[in-house]
Each structure stands twice: as structure tokens, then as C-alpha cells.
C-alpha positions as CSV (number, residue, x, y, z in Angstrom):
1,M,-22.9,-31.4,-62.7
2,K,-26.3,-33.1,-62.8
3,H,-26.9,-35.7,-61.4
4,G,-27.2,-39.3,-63.6
5,E,-25.6,-37.0,-66.9
6,S,-23.0,-39.3,-68.6
7,A,-19.7,-37.3,-69.2
8,T,-21.1,-37.2,-73.3
9,E,-23.9,-35.2,-72.1
10,R,-22.3,-33.1,-70.2
11,F,-19.5,-32.9,-72.6
12,E,-22.0,-31.7,-75.6
13,A,-23.9,-29.4,-72.9
14,L,-20.3,-27.4,-72.1
15,L,-19.8,-27.0,-76.1
16,V,-22.7,-25.8,-77.0
17,R,-22.5,-23.3,-74.2
18,A,-19.1,-22.5,-74.7
19,K,-19.2,-22.0,-78.5
20,P,-15.4,-22.1,-79.2
21,A,-14.4,-20.3,-82.4
22,K,-14.5,-23.8,-84.8
23,G,-15.0,-22.3,-88.5
24,G,-17.2,-24.6,-90.2
25,V,-16.7,-27.2,-88.5
26,A,-20.3,-28.5,-86.6
27,L,-19.8,-29.4,-82.9
28,R,-21.1,-32.8,-84.1
29,E,-17.9,-33.8,-85.5
30,I,-15.9,-32.2,-82.7
31,A,-18.3,-33.9,-79.9
32,A,-17.8,-37.2,-82.2
33,E,-14.2,-36.9,-82.4
34,V,-13.9,-36.2,-78.5
35,Q,-16.3,-39.1,-77.6
36,P,-13.5,-42.1,-77.1
37,L,-11.7,-39.8,-74.8
38,L,-14.9,-39.0,-72.2
39,S,-15.1,-42.6,-71.4
40,L,-11.2,-43.1,-70.8
41,L,-11.1,-39.5,-68.6
42,S,-14.1,-40.8,-66.4
43,E,-12.9,-44.0,-66.2
44,L,-9.4,-43.0,-64.5
45,P,-8.5,-44.3,-60.9
46,A,-9.2,-41.7,-58.5
47,Q,-6.3,-42.3,-56.1
48,Q,-3.7,-41.7,-58.7
49,L,-5.1,-39.1,-60.2
50,A,-4.8,-37.2,-56.8
51,S,-1.6,-38.8,-56.1
52,G,-0.5,-37.4,-59.1
53,D,1.1,-40.9,-59.9
54,F,0.3,-41.4,-63.9
55,D,2.4,-44.3,-64.9
56,S,-0.1,-47.1,-65.2
57,F,-1.3,-48.3,-67.8
58,E,-5.0,-46.3,-67.4
59,F,-3.4,-43.3,-67.7
60,R,-0.7,-44.1,-70.6
61,E,-3.4,-44.9,-72.5
62,C,-5.6,-42.1,-71.8
63,L,-2.9,-39.6,-72.6
64,M,-2.1,-41.3,-76.2
65,V,-5.9,-40.8,-76.8
66,L,-5.4,-37.3,-75.8
67,T,-2.8,-37.3,-78.5
68,L,-4.6,-39.0,-81.0
69,V,-7.8,-36.0,-80.4
70,G,-5.3,-33.1,-80.8
71,R,-4.0,-34.5,-84.2
72,R,-7.7,-35.3,-85.4
73,L,-8.5,-31.7,-84.0
74,A,-6.0,-30.2,-86.2
75,L,-7.2,-32.2,-89.4
76,L,-10.6,-30.6,-89.0
77,D,-8.7,-26.9,-89.1
78,L,-9.3,-26.1,-85.7
79,T,-7.2,-23.4,-83.9
80,P,-4.5,-24.5,-81.1
81,T,-6.7,-22.0,-78.8
82,T,-9.7,-24.4,-79.7
83,A,-8.4,-27.8,-79.4
84,I,-6.9,-26.9,-75.9
85,Q,-10.5,-25.3,-75.1
86,V,-12.0,-28.5,-76.3
87,V,-10.0,-30.9,-74.5
88,R,-10.7,-29.1,-70.8
89,L,-14.3,-28.8,-71.8
90,A,-14.0,-32.6,-71.5
91,L,-11.6,-32.7,-68.4
92,I,-14.6,-30.9,-66.8
93,A,-17.3,-33.3,-68.1
94,A,-15.5,-36.2,-66.9
95,H,-14.7,-34.7,-63.6
96,D,-15.6,-32.0,-61.3
97,A,-14.9,-28.4,-62.5
98,E,-14.2,-27.8,-58.9
99,D,-12.2,-31.2,-58.1
100,S,-8.6,-29.3,-57.7
101,R,-7.5,-33.7,-58.0
102,A,-7.2,-33.6,-61.6
103,D,-5.1,-30.4,-62.1
104,G,-1.6,-31.8,-62.7
105,F,-3.3,-34.6,-65.0
106,S,-4.6,-31.8,-66.6
107,Q,-1.4,-30.0,-67.3
108,R,-0.1,-33.4,-68.7
109,A,-3.5,-34.0,-71.0
110,I,-3.0,-30.2,-72.7
111,A,0.6,-31.2,-73.5
112,A,-0.2,-34.1,-75.1
113,V,-3.2,-32.4,-76.9
114,V,-0.5,-29.8,-78.1
115,E,1.7,-32.7,-79.4
116,G,-0.6,-34.5,-81.5
117,F,-2.1,-30.9,-82.9
118,V,1.2,-30.6,-83.9
119,L,1.7,-33.6,-85.7
120,G,-1.6,-33.4,-87.5
121,R,-0.9,-29.8,-88.2
122,E,2.0,-30.9,-89.8
123,E,0.2,-33.9,-91.7
124,R,-2.6,-31.2,-92.9
125,V,0.2,-28.9,-94.5
126,A,1.8,-31.9,-96.0
127,G,-1.4,-33.0,-97.4
128,E,-2.3,-29.9,-99.0
129,A,0.9,-29.8,-100.5
130,E,0.6,-33.0,-101.9
131,R,-2.8,-32.0,-103.2
132,V,-1.4,-28.9,-104.9
133,A,1.6,-30.8,-106.2
134,A,-1.0,-33.4,-108.2
135,M,-2.7,-30.6,-109.8
136,P,-1.6,-30.2,-113.4
137,I,0.1,-27.2,-114.2
138,A,-1.8,-24.9,-116.4
139,P,0.0,-23.7,-119.4
140,L,1.0,-19.8,-120.0
141,H,-0.6,-18.2,-123.0
142,I,2.1,-16.0,-123.5
143,D,1.4,-14.8,-127.0
144,D,-1.3,-15.6,-129.9
145,A,1.1,-17.9,-131.5
146,A,2.4,-19.9,-128.5
147,F,1.9,-21.9,-125.1
148,A,4.8,-22.0,-122.5
149,L,4.6,-25.1,-119.7
150,I,6.9,-24.0,-117.1
151,I,7.1,-26.5,-114.2
152,T,8.7,-26.4,-110.9
153,G,9.4,-28.9,-107.6
154,V,9.2,-32.4,-107.9
155,H,6.1,-34.3,-109.9
156,E,5.2,-37.6,-110.2
157,P,5.1,-38.9,-113.9
158,T,1.0,-38.9,-113.8
159,V,1.0,-35.3,-112.8
160,L,3.5,-34.6,-115.4
161,S,1.6,-36.4,-118.1
162,E,-1.6,-34.6,-117.3
163,C,0.5,-30.9,-117.8
164,A,1.4,-32.6,-121.6
165,D,-2.0,-33.3,-122.1
166,A,-3.3,-29.5,-120.7
167,L,-0.6,-27.8,-123.3
168,G,-1.8,-30.1,-125.9
169,R,-5.4,-29.3,-125.6
170,A,-4.7,-25.7,-124.7
171,M,-3.1,-25.1,-128.0
172,L,-6.0,-26.9,-129.7
173,N,-8.9,-25.0,-128.1
174,A,-6.8,-21.5,-129.1
175,D,-5.7,-23.1,-132.6
176,V,-1.7,-22.4,-131.6
177,G,0.9,-24.2,-133.1
178,I,4.0,-23.7,-131.1
179,A,4.6,-24.8,-127.5
180,I,7.6,-23.9,-125.0
181,V,8.4,-26.5,-122.1
182,D,10.8,-25.1,-119.7
183,L,12.4,-28.0,-117.7
184,T,15.2,-25.6,-115.7
185,Q,13.4,-26.0,-112.4
186,L,11.7,-29.3,-112.8
187,G,13.4,-31.8,-110.2
188,E,14.3,-35.6,-109.9
189,P,14.8,-36.4,-113.7
190,N,14.2,-40.2,-114.2
191,R,13.4,-42.7,-117.2
192,E,9.3,-42.2,-116.2
193,R,9.6,-38.4,-115.3
194,A,11.4,-37.9,-118.9
195,T,8.7,-40.5,-120.7
196,A,5.7,-38.4,-119.8
197,I,7.2,-34.7,-120.1
198,F,8.8,-35.4,-123.2
199,A,5.7,-36.8,-124.9
200,A,4.3,-33.0,-125.1
201,D,6.9,-32.9,-128.6
202,E,4.7,-36.1,-129.7
203,I,1.4,-34.2,-128.5
204,T,2.2,-31.1,-130.3
205,R,3.6,-33.1,-133.7
206,M,0.0,-34.6,-133.4
207,L,-1.5,-31.2,-133.8
208,G,1.0,-30.1,-136.6
209,G,2.9,-28.1,-134.4
210,V,6.4,-27.5,-133.1
211,C,7.4,-28.0,-129.5
212,F,10.7,-26.5,-128.0
213,F,12.3,-27.5,-124.9
214,T,14.6,-26.1,-122.6
215,G,16.3,-26.6,-118.9
216,L,17.8,-29.7,-120.5
217,D,20.9,-30.3,-118.0
218,S,22.7,-33.3,-117.8
219,R,20.7,-35.1,-115.7
220,W,17.6,-34.9,-118.1
221,T,19.8,-36.1,-121.2
222,A,20.8,-39.0,-119.1
223,A,16.9,-39.9,-117.8
224,A,15.9,-39.1,-121.8
225,S,18.5,-41.7,-123.1
226,D,17.3,-44.3,-120.2
227,A,13.8,-43.8,-121.5
228,H,15.5,-44.1,-125.1
229,I,14.0,-40.9,-126.4
230,A,15.8,-39.0,-129.4
231,L,16.6,-35.6,-128.0
232,E,18.5,-35.1,-131.6
233,A,15.2,-35.1,-133.3
234,M,13.5,-32.4,-131.3
235,H,14.0,-28.8,-130.9
236,I,16.5,-28.3,-127.7
237,T,17.0,-25.0,-126.8
238,R,19.8,-23.7,-124.1
239,N,17.4,-21.2,-122.3
240,L,14.2,-20.1,-121.9
241,A,15.3,-16.7,-123.8
242,E,16.4,-18.8,-126.6
243,A,13.0,-20.6,-126.9
244,L,10.8,-17.5,-126.8
245,A,13.1,-16.0,-129.7
246,A,13.3,-18.9,-131.6
247,A,9.3,-19.4,-131.3
248,R,8.9,-15.7,-132.4
249,E,10.9,-16.4,-135.0
250,L,9.1,-19.6,-136.4
251,S,5.8,-17.6,-135.9
252,G,6.8,-15.3,-138.5
253,R,7.1,-12.2,-136.1
254,T,10.0,-10.4,-137.4
255,S,10.0,-7.2,-135.1
256,A,9.6,-7.8,-131.2
257,R,8.6,-4.2,-131.3
258,D,5.4,-5.2,-133.1
259,T,4.9,-8.0,-130.4
260,P,4.7,-6.6,-126.6
261,K,4.4,-9.2,-124.7
262,W,7.4,-10.9,-126.6
263,R,9.9,-8.2,-125.5
264,I,8.6,-7.9,-122.1
265,L,9.6,-11.1,-121.4
266,L,12.8,-11.4,-123.8
267,D,13.7,-8.3,-121.6
268,R,13.4,-9.7,-118.5
269,L,15.2,-13.1,-119.0
270,R,18.2,-11.1,-120.5
271,R,18.5,-8.5,-117.3
């Protein structure tokens, strides 16, 4: 350790020399996340550090910050190995690398970082799932005459509204007059979700087309009733195969042999 050099300066120098695997993350971003930890590490009582007594406020505060640092490093999308390496460098920067008094605390520090990293990784995965779920689902162009909107999972009403709008735009751009909306795997029906997804019928009518809905169970029927939606005025089919057949008939294609895409879809659904 160079005389007069701060823990932050030592850490940054160590980080540059170590060249940890960091993906596209800049070293300055890593240093910024670790910087608040360095002063806490440097101020830990030497006597308690040597004795292994880590129950004082200073140590508990430091371990809490280590957990937070682990979480932040996970949110930067670093690997667990890199996160541990970064914290080891912070410990070396704050204490003499050859000073064995910090060994016991180092183990506690690494455990705290790993705990925080797991929390951060879970948060990142959940955030990514929410981001994907918030994206409108693109309609499937299943034939020259029709688009299908097949939605799975649980989505907020705003997302379902965007899906219905996307269906209308796709139909308008392709000059298509038939739509199929499959609710079989769409979860947690309620009044707001029913209002959002059944808006596809009004959008299709405005385009001079027809929308077939399928996959409705008692929950969706109840949600539609709660939203004062008149299902009897809509085209409701029992399953996707029936909806495809009805759309094919409406489009004037009386022979499945003349439309390979229809035939493939119908064959798969009837197996």
C-alpha cells in the first residue's frame, strides 16, 4: 500500500490491474457503487477486527452496506464471480493485503455480498419479466385474410389495450378484414381486462371486419358481464380450431386444400 494513498485510489488502481470480467460495464460504474463501502471498511475498529467481534454497530452497518453493494453489482449484470472479486479488492484496498486480522470479517463480508447479489439477480430477472410482459403482443398473420391475437399469461389492462390496437393497425396495414382473439391462456379475468381485450371487436368493426373470440370460460363471461359487454352481439367460438374454420369460411375459402396455412393449423389443432 502506498503511503498517503486513499482507499478509493487504491481500489481503483487494484480494479484496473485485476481487469475483472465486467461485460459492457465501465470500471468507473463499478467503482462508484463500491465507493460508499470503502470509507466504512477503512473505519472498522482494528481491535474488534482482530478479535472477531463483529456485533458492534460499525460492523453491522458495514455488513448491511455490503449486502446493498452485492445487490447493486447484480443489477449491473455482473457475474457472481466478478462481484466477489470486486469486494475482495475493496477489502484489500481498505486493509493491508497481508494483514490476517481481517480474514474472519472477509468471510462475513463475502457472505453478505452473495446474499445481496442473489436479491439483486432476482430483482433483475423479475424486472426483465415485467418489461417483456408490458410489451404488446404482435398479432400473427396466419393467412392473407386474417390475423390472430393469441395471448398467454397475466397482463395489465393497458397492455391488452395496446394489443387490441396493434391488431387493428396490423389489419389496416395489410388490408385484412378478419381477426381471431384467443383468450384460452390469458389469466386473471376482470372488468378492466375484459373491457381492454374485447375492444378488439369494436376496432375490427370500425375497419369493416369481423372478430372471432375464442377461449372464453365462465370467468371471462362473468368479467364481460361486469363490464356490461354484450357477448351475444359478438362472434364467439368454442375453440381456436372452430374460430379458424369460421374465419376460413367467411373469407370465401371453401377448400382447406387451397390454403396450406389454414390446413396446417387446423390439422395441428385437431390432433
